[in-house]
Phi, psi and omega in degrees: 000134177283128183266126182203163181301131182283118182239348180229163178296328177295318177297319182296315177299315180298320182290318179297323182291313182294327179290323179297323181291325184251009187305317180269021182291150178300149184300314187265037177239168179300316176296323177300313178297319181299319180298314179300316181292312176304323177296318177295315178300313183294315175305313180299316179301311184293322179298324184276321188249347177223061184292145175254121180282143174296143179288157180289166184303322181298312180297323179298313180294316175301318181295320185284331174298318182294312176309316182272000183055047185258147180265166177292332174297312178297327175295318182297329179293331177281317191278324176129323181217149179293319178293335177297318182302314179299315182298318188288318180294330182272357178067029177274337178228140179271164179286141173272170180295323174300317179294316177301314176300315179294320175299318173298307188294316190268327183251354176064032174275131183298140175310320184299327180280335181275337181264358179298151178289147181207000000 
């Protein structure tokens, strides 16, 4: 396959098909190098034409809670008050700077996700 920048949906589909064919090629082979290049080109195309928006802060917190198998009571210990959890989840109250710092430090949620508009 000729490697070039992916500009159309048809080229994107062909690149995906080819990558699937050579995905398990040895790393130090011609096909392995082709797979690396195709991966980069496919990622570039997807970032441009199929961007994935970051979740809003509330969804990021809920997702991380699920990952950590955390209860709302445990989250309340991080945020400060049990009533705050309900207010924040219902979007009646915004996260404070202190809450954002605690969520980042204790749950490892990126600051970028916590400070986004919602």
